[in-house]
Residue, then its C-alpha position, 0 to 999 in steps of 0.5 A: x502542466x506536468x504532474x510531479x510524478x511524471x518527471x524523470x527525477x520523480x521516477x528515479x526518486x520513487x524507484x530509489x525510495x523503493x530500493x531503500x525500503x526493500x533494504x530497510x525491510x531486509x535488515x529488519x527481517x535479518x534482525x527478526x530472524x535472529x530474535x526468532x532463533x533466540x526466542x522459545x516457540x510461542x513467546x512472540x513479544x510485542x517487539x517481534x510483532x512490530x518487526x513483522x509489521x515493519x518487514x511487511x510494510x517495507x516489502x509491500x511499499x518498496x516492491x510497489x515503488x520499485x516495480x510500478x514507480x509513477x504508475x501508482x498515480x495513473x488514473x483508471x476507469x472504474x466499471x459501471x457496476x462499481x460506480x456510485x450513483x447519485x442519491x437523486x437517482x435512488x429517490x426518483x426510482x422510488x427506492x428511498x421514497x418508500x422508506x421516508 
């Protein structure tokens, strides 16, 4: 069974969504720039901080969707060093038996 993100329609949709997020981020950034020019220094309001967060999130998510697309859902192999060990291996090695 093919996964949903492997279809050509999903590929196109994800990349179009990335472009839409970048356009939204750009328009919010223009509005934020207008507000910043009209506001005295060090008087950032909650609304301006919210606009900054929106620009950052739209730029990050939009770039990821546009450039990587369905590759965001590819499985990757985790190195042995970073894998979780089952609890039973700690108990059998005596690591937790002492503490209990």
